[in-house]
Phi, psi and omega in degrees: 000133176268128177285139177243159180296144173265166176238134176224126173258132183219153184275145175221159181273328187212124184289323182290318176296319179297314179300315180298317181296306185290325179278306188281319183272309184278341180081021180282144172277134177284153177241217179295159178203166173218194177285348184236000178201161176213138177264148175226153169262109178257097184053040177088000179257146184272113178250127181243110179272119182249131180294122179201124181292161175074030183279342186278034180286145180295137177272157171284178178223153174236173180245130176226121179050042176081006180243141173283128179238143182289141176234121003277166170207163177217166180174203185223144172270128186236157167297151187302319181298319178292321178297315180299320179295317178295315180301316179295320179298315181290321179296331180275344183278136178285148170077015178292133178270090183283134168263309173222123177291165182308134182204169174249134175237159185059037182304130178075003181251164172301138181084013177309136185209151169268147181210158171208151178231134175223170171244141174280176183300340178267002178091003177291132180274133179236141174236137175236128182248146175236134179236142174296325176222129180293347175295342182270358184303319182250020180297143179245000000 
């Protein structure tokens, strides 16, 4: 099976702040836009930020490997080298709203992964995972 890009539309409070975060901090290429939305390529996936007030609502949380994680959240599964580059980019950027700094979870178990959680300027929670082999993404 060939993986294809996913599409995600998500709410934001301010398009210019969102554009600066996703382009300048995350390194996303911008796509089409209007006065009420903007598309980004997030590692080849189509992300559509739509202007909508009241986005900074508190998320619920779930527990994964002993850590509370925000629900909902979204992100991308990456090869480990790409994940390490993103983690270094975010650690060097000022003002990142960290939920969980880069760490390894499920160490020594099937599905071992590196992960990090941040919030964008509108409060959307993002998770980025890194795997040594993408064959381990669904390992049990």
